[in-house]
C-alpha positions in Angstrom: -6.0 -10.9 -38.5 -3.4 -9.7 -35.6 -3.8 -9.2 -32.2 -5.1 -5.8 -31.0 -2.7 -2.9 -30.5 -2.1 -2.2 -26.7 -3.1 1.3 -27.1 -6.4 0.5 -28.6 -9.3 -0.8 -26.9 -10.4 -4.4 -27.8 -14.2 -3.4 -27.7 -16.0 -0.3 -28.7 -16.7 1.7 -25.6 -14.0 0.0 -23.6 -11.5 2.2 -21.8 -7.9 1.4 -21.1 -7.1 1.7 -17.2 -5.2 5.0 -17.5 -8.2 6.5 -19.2 -10.6 5.1 -16.8 -8.6 6.6 -13.9 -8.3 9.8 -15.5 -12.0 10.3 -15.9 -13.3 8.8 -12.6 -12.6 10.9 -9.4 -12.9 8.1 -7.1 -10.7 5.9 -8.9 -8.2 8.7 -9.0 -8.5 9.0 -5.4 -7.9 5.3 -4.8 -4.9 5.3 -6.9 -3.5 8.1 -4.9 -4.0 6.5 -1.7 -2.3 3.4 -3.1 0.7 5.3 -4.1 0.8 7.1 -1.0 0.7 4.0 1.1 3.5 2.7 -1.0 5.7 5.6 -0.7 5.1 5.5 3.1 6.4 1.9 3.2 9.4 3.0 1.0 10.2 5.6 3.5 10.2 3.4 6.5 11.8 0.4 4.9 15.5 1.1 6.2 13.9 1.2 9.8 12.8 -2.8 9.6 15.1 -5.5 10.4 16.2 -7.4 7.4 13.9 -10.4 8.6 10.9 -8.2 8.7 11.4 -6.1 5.7 10.0 -8.8 3.2 7.1 -9.6 5.4 5.7 -6.0 5.9 3.0 -5.0 3.1 1.4 -1.5 2.6 -2.1 -1.3 3.5 -5.0 0.7 3.3 -4.5 4.6 3.9 -7.0 7.5 4.6 -6.6 10.9 6.0 -5.8 9.7 9.8 -4.7 6.0 9.6 -2.1 3.8 7.6 -2.3 0.3 7.7 0.7 -2.1 7.7 0.0 -5.8 6.9 2.0 -8.6 8.3 1.5 -12.3 8.0 1.8 -13.5 11.6 1.4 -12.3 15.1 5.0 -12.5 15.8 6.0 -10.0 12.9 3.3 -7.9 14.4 4.7 -7.7 17.8 8.0 -6.9 16.4 6.6 -4.3 14.3 4.6 -2.8 17.1 8.1 -2.3 19.0 9.1 -0.1 16.2 6.1 2.0 16.0 7.9 5.0 17.6 10.8 5.1 15.2 8.5 4.4 12.3 6.2 7.1 13.3 8.9 9.5 13.7 10.3 8.7 10.0 6.9 9.4 8.7 6.7 12.5 10.7 10.4 13.7 9.5 8.9 13.2 5.9 5.9 15.4 6.1 3.2 12.8 6.9 2.3 14.0 10.6 -1.1 13.1 11.7 -1.1 9.9 10.1 -1.2 7.1 12.6 -0.1 3.5 12.1 -2.1 0.7 12.4 -0.9 -3.1 12.4 -3.0 -5.9 10.9 -2.1 -9.4 10.8 -3.5 -11.2 7.8 -3.1 -14.8 8.4 -3.4 -17.1 5.5 -5.4 -20.4 5.5 -4.2 -23.1 3.3 -6.7 -25.0 1.0 -7.8 -28.3 2.1 
């Protein structure tokens, strides 16, 4: 008895992620927004200082806002200073009308 083949569902009635995305419009839209957020981060990456590049993560994207996630207030403050240049880069790439939000996501350590 071998392991199930990767292209076959492991249980009857089970869909692979790709098939589920193809069949579900809400999931497909979510995937498009995720990809759009990643594309925008790739577009502005060169505008970010080396020390900030690895700290900024793509966040939620909707029709009017794109959120950048940072680990602390210092990174958020620096990013806020760069917003005009970042916004200009997005506008130049055809993403006008999408304002950038910054959200600090502090992580708490377990006890």
